[in-house]
C-alpha positions, 0 to 999 in steps of 0.5 A: 631838341630833336631833328631841328638842331642841325649843328651845321647851321652854327658857325664856330667863330660867331657870337649868338644871342639867345634870340638868334639861337632860339630862331636858329633851332626853332625853340622858345627863348626860355628854353635857350635861357635854361641851357645856361643852368645846364652848362652853356657858357656865355661870353661875359655875364655883364654884357647885354644882350647875352652872347654865346660863342658858336663853338661853345654852343656846338659843344653844349648841344653835342654833350646834350645829345650824347647824354640822351644816347642809349647803346643797344645790345643786339637783342634790345629795342628802345622802348618809347614808353619806358624810355629805356633799352628793353628786350621783347617777349620772345614769342612776340618777335617778328621779322619783316623784309623791307626790300631796301638795301643797306650798304652795298648788298645787305637787305634791311629787315624790320624787327618788331616786338612787345616790351617785356615791361610795359607791353608797348610795341617795339620796332627796330631796323637792322640788316639781315646778317645781324638778325642771326645774332638777334635770334641767337641771343633771343634763344639764350633768353628763352632757355634761361 
């Protein structure tokens, strides 16, 4: 469940079958069936086909997304290999100006680094004013 789970496609007051949900999000029907064990509430267990209320489906997917979210500190990256927020090796951090504008007048910067645990490459987009915070926190880590 990634970019394909657009919650705007789900109507709150409509009932959906497992097959309709799978088609809506481009998933296998077995995936949708397994959601019941993860906490998706169905309307009535005795009915065939099994029906799920749209508002319940939205609630379940939002909770599933929130469980996966990771809040990063200013000096952290999300490591795709470790699947955890990680800090970069201070000597390997670099800043690249992308040329894009963020908001009204701030410039976007791509920050790259190397994971201190698994040596995987790390990337993060930020604005130029947050780079100062990032650099200060990296200095504190290097001094420790």
